[in-house]
C-alpha positions as CSV (number, residue, x, y, z in Angstrom):
1,M,15.3,24.6,-29.7
2,N,15.7,21.0,-31.4
3,R,16.2,18.3,-28.9
4,V,20.1,17.1,-29.1
5,T,20.8,14.0,-30.5
6,I,23.2,11.2,-30.2
7,K,24.8,12.2,-33.7
8,D,25.1,15.7,-32.3
9,V,27.1,14.3,-29.2
10,A,29.1,12.3,-31.6
11,N,30.0,15.3,-33.8
12,R,30.8,17.2,-30.8
13,A,33.3,14.5,-29.6
14,G,34.5,13.3,-33.0
15,V,33.5,9.9,-32.7
16,S,31.1,7.7,-33.9
17,K,27.4,7.3,-32.8
18,T,28.2,4.0,-31.9
19,T,30.9,4.7,-29.3
20,V,28.6,7.6,-27.9
21,S,26.3,4.4,-27.5
22,H,28.9,2.2,-25.8
23,V,29.9,5.1,-23.2
24,L,26.2,5.8,-22.1
25,N,25.1,2.1,-22.0
26,K,28.6,0.8,-20.8
27,T,28.0,-2.1,-23.3
28,R,32.0,-1.9,-24.3
29,A,35.0,-0.9,-22.7
30,V,35.8,2.7,-24.1
31,E,39.8,4.2,-23.9
32,E,39.2,6.8,-21.2
33,T,40.4,9.8,-23.2
34,T,37.6,9.2,-25.8
35,R,35.3,8.4,-22.9
36,A,36.4,11.6,-21.3
37,K,35.5,13.5,-24.9
38,V,31.9,12.2,-24.8
39,L,31.4,13.0,-21.6
40,Q,32.5,16.4,-22.3
41,A,30.1,16.8,-25.4
42,I,27.4,15.1,-23.2
43,E,27.7,17.9,-20.8
44,E,28.4,21.0,-23.0
45,L,25.2,20.2,-25.4
46,G,22.9,19.3,-22.6
47,Y,22.4,16.0,-23.8
48,R,19.8,13.6,-22.4
49,P,19.7,10.4,-23.8
50,S,16.2,9.2,-24.8
51,Q,14.5,6.4,-22.2
52,V,12.9,4.6,-25.2
53,A,16.3,4.1,-26.9
54,R,17.8,2.7,-23.8
55,S,14.9,0.6,-22.9
56,L,15.3,-1.0,-26.5
57,I,19.0,-1.8,-25.2
58,S,18.3,-2.7,-21.7
59,K,15.0,-4.6,-22.4
60,R,13.7,-2.3,-19.1
61,T,11.7,0.9,-19.6
62,K,12.4,2.1,-15.7
63,T,8.6,2.4,-14.9
64,A,6.4,0.4,-12.6
65,G,2.6,0.4,-11.8
66,L,1.0,0.8,-8.2
67,L,-2.5,-0.1,-7.8
68,I,-4.3,1.3,-4.6
69,S,-8.0,0.8,-3.7
70,D,-9.2,4.3,-3.3
71,V,-6.9,7.4,-3.8
72,S,-9.2,9.4,-1.3
73,N,-8.1,7.3,1.6
74,P,-5.7,9.0,3.6
75,F,-3.8,5.3,4.5
76,Y,-2.2,5.6,1.1
77,P,-0.1,8.7,1.0
78,D,2.5,7.5,3.0
79,V,2.7,4.2,1.0
80,I,3.0,5.9,-2.0
81,L,5.7,8.5,-0.6
82,G,7.6,5.4,0.4
83,V,7.3,3.7,-2.9
84,E,8.5,7.0,-4.6
85,E,11.3,7.4,-2.3
86,V,13.2,4.2,-3.3
87,A,11.8,4.7,-7.1
88,F,13.5,7.8,-7.4
89,A,16.7,7.0,-6.1
90,E,16.9,4.3,-8.9
91,D,15.6,6.8,-11.6
92,Y,12.3,4.8,-11.5
93,S,8.9,6.3,-12.9
94,I,5.4,5.3,-11.2
95,F,2.6,5.1,-12.7
96,L,-0.3,5.4,-9.8
97,C,-3.5,3.7,-10.8
98,N,-6.8,3.9,-8.5
99,T,-9.1,0.8,-8.7
100,N,-11.9,2.2,-6.7
101,Y,-12.6,-1.1,-5.3
102,D,-13.7,-2.1,-8.8
103,L,-12.2,-5.5,-10.0
104,E,-13.1,-5.1,-13.6
105,R,-11.3,-1.4,-13.4
106,G,-8.6,-3.1,-12.1
107,L,-8.1,-5.6,-14.4
108,K,-8.4,-3.1,-17.0
109,L,-5.3,-0.8,-15.3
110,V,-3.4,-3.8,-15.4
111,Q,-3.6,-4.1,-19.1
112,S,-2.9,-0.8,-19.3
113,L,0.0,-1.1,-17.6
114,V,0.8,-4.2,-19.8
115,D,0.8,-2.4,-23.1
116,K,3.0,0.6,-21.4
117,S,5.6,-2.4,-21.0
118,V,6.0,-1.9,-17.3
119,D,9.1,-3.5,-15.4
120,G,6.8,-4.6,-12.3
121,I,3.3,-4.0,-11.1
122,L,2.8,-3.2,-7.0
123,F,-0.5,-4.5,-6.1
124,M,-1.7,-2.6,-2.8
125,S,-5.1,-2.6,-3.6
126,S,-7.5,-4.6,-1.3
127,S,-9.7,-5.0,-4.2
128,M,-7.7,-7.8,-5.9
129,S,-8.3,-11.0,-8.1
130,L,-6.2,-13.8,-9.3
131,Q,-6.6,-12.8,-12.7
132,M,-5.0,-9.5,-12.3
133,V,-1.8,-10.8,-11.3
134,K,-1.9,-13.5,-13.9
135,E,-2.4,-10.8,-16.4
136,A,1.0,-9.2,-15.4
137,V,2.9,-12.7,-14.6
138,E,2.0,-13.9,-18.1
139,N,3.4,-10.8,-20.1
140,Q,7.1,-11.1,-18.2
141,I,6.1,-8.3,-15.5
142,H,7.6,-8.8,-12.3
143,V,4.8,-8.4,-9.0
144,V,4.6,-7.6,-5.6
145,V,1.4,-8.2,-3.8
146,L,0.6,-6.4,-0.1
147,D,-1.9,-8.0,2.1
148,W,-3.6,-10.6,-0.1
149,E,-3.7,-14.2,0.1
150,D,-4.2,-17.0,-2.7
151,S,-2.6,-20.3,-2.8
152,N,-1.4,-19.7,-6.2
153,L,0.6,-16.5,-5.6
154,Q,3.8,-18.1,-3.9
155,D,5.1,-19.1,-7.4
156,M,4.0,-16.0,-9.2
157,A,4.6,-13.0,-6.8
158,S,6.4,-11.7,-3.8
159,T,4.0,-10.8,-1.1
160,I,4.1,-8.7,1.9
161,T,1.5,-9.6,4.6
162,I,0.2,-7.9,7.6
163,N,0.0,-9.5,10.9
164,F,-3.2,-7.6,12.2
165,E,-3.6,-10.4,15.0
166,S,-0.4,-8.7,16.9
167,G,-2.3,-5.2,17.2
168,I,-5.8,-6.0,17.3
169,Q,-4.7,-8.4,20.3
170,Q,-3.3,-5.7,22.3
171,A,-6.4,-3.7,21.5
172,V,-8.8,-5.7,22.7
173,R,-6.8,-6.9,25.7
174,H,-6.4,-3.0,26.5
175,L,-10.4,-2.8,26.0
176,V,-10.7,-5.9,28.3
177,E,-8.5,-4.6,30.9
178,S,-10.4,-1.6,31.2
179,G,-13.7,-3.2,32.0
180,H,-15.2,-3.6,28.4
181,Q,-17.3,-6.6,28.0
182,R,-19.6,-5.6,24.9
183,I,-16.8,-5.1,22.2
184,A,-18.2,-4.5,18.5
185,H,-16.6,-4.8,15.5
186,I,-17.1,-2.7,12.3
187,S,-15.8,-4.7,9.2
188,G,-14.9,-3.5,5.8
189,P,-16.9,-5.0,2.7
190,L,-16.6,-9.0,3.7
191,N,-16.3,-9.9,0.1
192,L,-12.7,-8.4,0.3
193,W,-10.0,-10.6,1.9
194,T,-8.3,-8.1,3.9
195,A,-11.8,-7.4,5.6
196,Q,-12.4,-10.8,6.5
197,V,-8.6,-11.1,7.8
198,R,-9.2,-7.9,10.0
199,R,-12.7,-9.4,11.4
200,N,-11.1,-12.8,12.2
201,A,-8.3,-11.5,13.9
202,F,-10.6,-9.3,16.4
203,L,-12.6,-12.5,17.1
204,K,-9.7,-14.4,18.3
205,A,-8.5,-11.7,20.2
206,L,-12.0,-11.8,21.7
207,E,-11.5,-15.5,22.6
208,Q,-8.1,-15.1,23.8
209,N,-9.2,-12.2,26.3
210,G,-12.0,-14.2,27.5
211,L,-14.6,-13.2,25.9
212,D,-17.2,-14.9,23.3
213,P,-16.8,-14.5,19.8
214,Q,-20.1,-15.9,19.0
215,Q,-21.7,-13.3,20.9
216,A,-19.6,-10.3,19.0
217,V,-21.7,-7.6,17.4
218,I,-20.1,-7.4,13.6
219,I,-21.5,-4.7,11.5
220,E,-20.3,-4.5,8.0
221,G,-19.2,-1.1,6.7
222,D,-17.5,0.6,3.3
223,L,-14.2,1.3,4.5
224,R,-15.1,5.3,4.6
225,I,-16.2,8.0,7.2
226,E,-19.7,7.5,6.2
227,G,-19.7,3.7,6.5
228,G,-18.6,4.7,10.2
229,R,-21.4,6.9,10.6
230,K,-24.2,4.4,9.3
231,A,-22.7,1.4,11.4
232,F,-22.8,4.0,14.6
233,D,-26.5,4.3,13.7
234,Q,-27.0,0.5,14.2
235,L,-24.7,0.1,16.9
236,N,-26.9,3.0,18.9
237,Q,-30.0,0.7,18.3
238,I,-28.7,-2.4,20.2
239,S,-30.1,-2.5,23.7
240,P,-27.5,-2.6,25.9
241,R,-25.2,-0.7,23.5
242,P,-21.8,-2.0,22.9
243,T,-19.4,0.2,25.2
244,A,-16.3,0.1,23.0
245,V,-16.3,0.0,19.0
246,V,-12.9,-1.4,17.1
247,A,-13.1,-0.3,13.8
248,A,-11.4,-2.1,10.6
249,N,-9.8,1.3,9.6
250,D,-9.3,4.8,11.0
251,L,-11.9,6.5,8.6
252,M,-14.9,4.4,10.0
253,A,-13.4,4.9,13.2
254,L,-13.5,8.3,12.7
255,G,-17.3,8.5,11.6
256,V,-18.1,6.6,14.5
257,L,-16.5,9.5,16.6
258,W,-18.6,12.0,14.8
259,A,-21.6,10.1,14.6
260,A,-21.6,9.3,18.6
261,R,-20.8,13.3,19.6
262,N,-23.6,14.2,17.1
263,A,-25.8,11.9,19.1
264,G,-25.2,13.2,22.2
265,L,-22.6,11.1,24.0
266,E,-19.8,12.0,25.5
267,L,-16.6,10.6,24.1
268,P,-14.9,8.0,25.5
269,R,-16.5,8.1,28.7
270,D,-20.1,6.6,26.7
271,L,-18.0,4.8,24.1
272,S,-14.4,4.0,23.7
273,V,-13.5,3.8,19.9
274,V,-10.2,2.1,18.3
275,G,-9.5,2.4,14.6
276,L,-6.7,0.6,12.4
277,D,-3.8,2.3,10.2
278,D,-2.9,4.9,12.1
279,I,-3.4,7.6,9.3
280,D,-2.4,11.4,10.2
281,L,-5.9,12.5,11.0
282,A,-6.2,10.0,13.7
283,S,-3.7,12.0,16.4
284,K,-5.2,15.4,15.4
285,V,-8.7,14.8,15.9
286,S,-10.7,15.3,19.6
287,P,-10.7,13.1,21.5
288,S,-7.5,11.6,19.6
289,L,-8.1,8.2,18.0
290,S,-6.6,5.1,19.6
291,T,-5.8,2.9,16.8
292,V,-3.9,-0.1,15.6
293,A,-0.7,1.1,13.4
294,L,1.3,-0.1,10.8
295,P,4.6,1.1,9.4
296,R,2.9,2.5,6.0
297,R,5.8,4.4,4.8
298,E,8.4,1.3,5.4
299,I,5.9,-0.9,3.7
300,G,6.1,1.5,0.4
301,K,9.9,1.4,0.3
302,M,9.8,-2.3,1.4
303,A,7.8,-3.2,-1.7
304,M,9.4,-1.1,-4.0
305,R,12.9,-2.7,-3.2
306,I,11.7,-6.2,-3.4
307,L,10.3,-5.1,-6.9
308,L,13.6,-3.8,-7.8
309,D,15.4,-6.9,-6.5
310,M,13.1,-8.8,-8.6
311,I,13.6,-6.9,-11.9
312,R,17.3,-6.8,-11.3
313,E,17.6,-10.8,-11.2
314,G,15.0,-11.2,-14.3
315,K,13.4,-14.6,-14.9
316,E,14.7,-16.5,-12.2
317,A,14.1,-13.7,-9.5
318,T,13.3,-15.1,-6.3
319,K,10.2,-14.5,-4.7
320,A,9.8,-12.9,-1.3
321,Q,7.5,-13.5,1.4
322,V,7.5,-10.7,4.1
323,T,5.7,-10.4,7.2
324,V,5.2,-6.6,8.8
325,D,3.7,-6.8,12.4
326,T,0.9,-4.2,13.7
327,T,1.0,-2.4,16.9
328,F,-1.6,-0.7,19.4
329,V,-1.3,3.1,20.0
330,L,-2.9,4.3,23.1
331,R,-4.8,7.8,22.9
332,Q,-7.8,9.6,24.0
333,S,-10.6,7.6,22.4
334,T,-10.9,4.5,24.9
335,Q,-11.0,5.0,28.7
336,R,-11.9,2.4,31.7
337,V,-15.7,1.6,31.9
338,R,-17.5,3.6,34.8
């Protein structure tokens, strides 16, 4: 069966193709009886307007890009669902792009999105560069950046910043009040800005709770479960071993839990563990993982709403700067020192 065209609708309604176009795109007022004939013809024929053709008129493609670091990381599904929920309601399609923590790959993905004439790009990858943002902005594409900072960003993009200090401070306070004095941190790769932010928030929390940050044990991980396992192997060689660990994400915290159990430790008696992100799996392992939580789905919704507002406002779009707080969620992976 051939695709129904605007000409078919015009013939059925007894009007010109231009009149049908005005009805579809609301570019000019059409007499109500004529408009009703066109709408009836559309319904009878099952006509679906070509998005390509409509984009030529509106200068919008109703598409947006979403860049993430690691498609296998359980942090992202809720973020993606939040983005898609808002996008779907506004008839937008999302191109999902996985950078795999690779800046060169990320830049190529941005260039591909530019070639597709997307209306906007959501940067939600912890592996970022200013060049990636510039590539989009210089091609008149609106940008929202999650949790990445650069002094040049303010005039280029809207930003959503995660306040990790609030949740990490709560987590460290809980550990100190539980008698822990030797608390280690497993960071993400320290070439990543987000890993530095979380590490610095941890060190500040130590100082705020009466511990010496210069004496802190910092082990660099890779934000994956295997990185947590390797980090535990290093922790286990320290004497005396830290009694608690705050990991930069839940995946590494889970790696610590499993490695510690395999090494014969009783958890959380021998080692208290705190993660960050509050992924779905955190509440389902045994012992369930205490963690620093952030509202991932709401962040996705917020980012897409901000992007849509920028698209509607056009060239003079206001750049938003939003901060989202984190909170400590107490579960079974931490306990008082005996």
